[in-house]
C-alpha positions in Angstrom: 0.1 0.0 0.0 1.5 3.3 -1.0 1.2 6.6 1.1 -1.8 7.9 -0.9 -3.7 4.7 -0.6 -2.8 4.6 3.2 -4.0 8.1 3.7 -7.1 7.5 2.0 -7.8 4.4 4.1 -7.1 6.4 7.3 -9.6 9.0 6.4 -12.3 6.5 5.5 -11.7 4.7 8.8 -12.0 8.0 10.6 -15.4 8.7 9.0 -16.6 5.3 10.2 -15.3 5.9 13.7 -17.3 9.2 13.8 -20.5 7.4 12.9 -19.7 4.8 15.6 -19.2 7.5 18.3 -22.3 9.4 17.3 -24.3 6.2 17.6 -22.8 5.3 20.9 -23.6 8.7 22.5 -27.1 8.6 21.0 -27.5 5.2 22.8 -25.9 6.2 26.0 -28.4 4.6 28.3 -27.3 1.3 27.0 -23.8 1.9 25.6 -21.1 1.3 28.3 -18.4 3.3 26.3 -20.7 6.3 26.2 -21.5 6.0 29.9 -17.8 6.0 30.6 -17.1 8.9 28.4 -19.8 10.9 30.1 -18.4 10.0 33.5 -15.0 11.0 32.5 -16.4 14.5 31.6 -17.7 14.7 35.1 -21.4 14.0 34.4 -23.5 12.0 36.8 -25.4 9.5 34.8 -28.4 10.0 37.2 -28.6 13.8 36.4 -28.7 13.5 32.6 -32.0 14.2 30.8 -30.8 13.4 27.3 -27.8 13.2 25.1 -27.9 14.1 21.4 -24.9 13.6 19.1 -24.7 14.8 15.5 -22.1 14.5 12.7 -21.2 17.8 11.4 -19.8 17.9 7.9 -17.6 20.7 6.6 -16.3 21.7 9.9 -13.1 21.1 11.8 -15.2 19.6 14.8 -16.7 16.6 13.2 -19.2 15.6 16.1 -21.1 17.7 18.3 -22.6 16.3 21.5 -25.3 18.2 23.5 -25.9 17.0 27.1 -28.9 18.1 29.0 -28.9 17.7 32.9 -31.7 18.0 35.5 -31.7 21.2 37.5 -31.8 21.0 41.2 -33.8 23.4 43.3 -31.3 26.1 44.6 -33.7 28.2 46.6 -35.4 27.4 49.8 -38.5 29.4 50.6 
C-alpha cells in the first residue's frame, strides 16, 4: 500500500469511527463506552436528561454532543 492509499484508508476509517461515536452517544443509556465517556467528563448519569450527538460535515469539529442535565432546586423558601 502506497502513502496515498494509506492516507485514503485512514480518512475512511475516521469517518466510520465518527459514525460509531455518534451512535454510541445517542444510545448512551445502554452503551457502556458512552457512559464511561460521560463520567470522564464529570457528568453524573443519574442527572442526565438526554444526550444528542450529530455528525457535522464541513467543519473541523466533526461531532457535536449536546448534554442536558436535570436542574436541582437552589432556592429554599
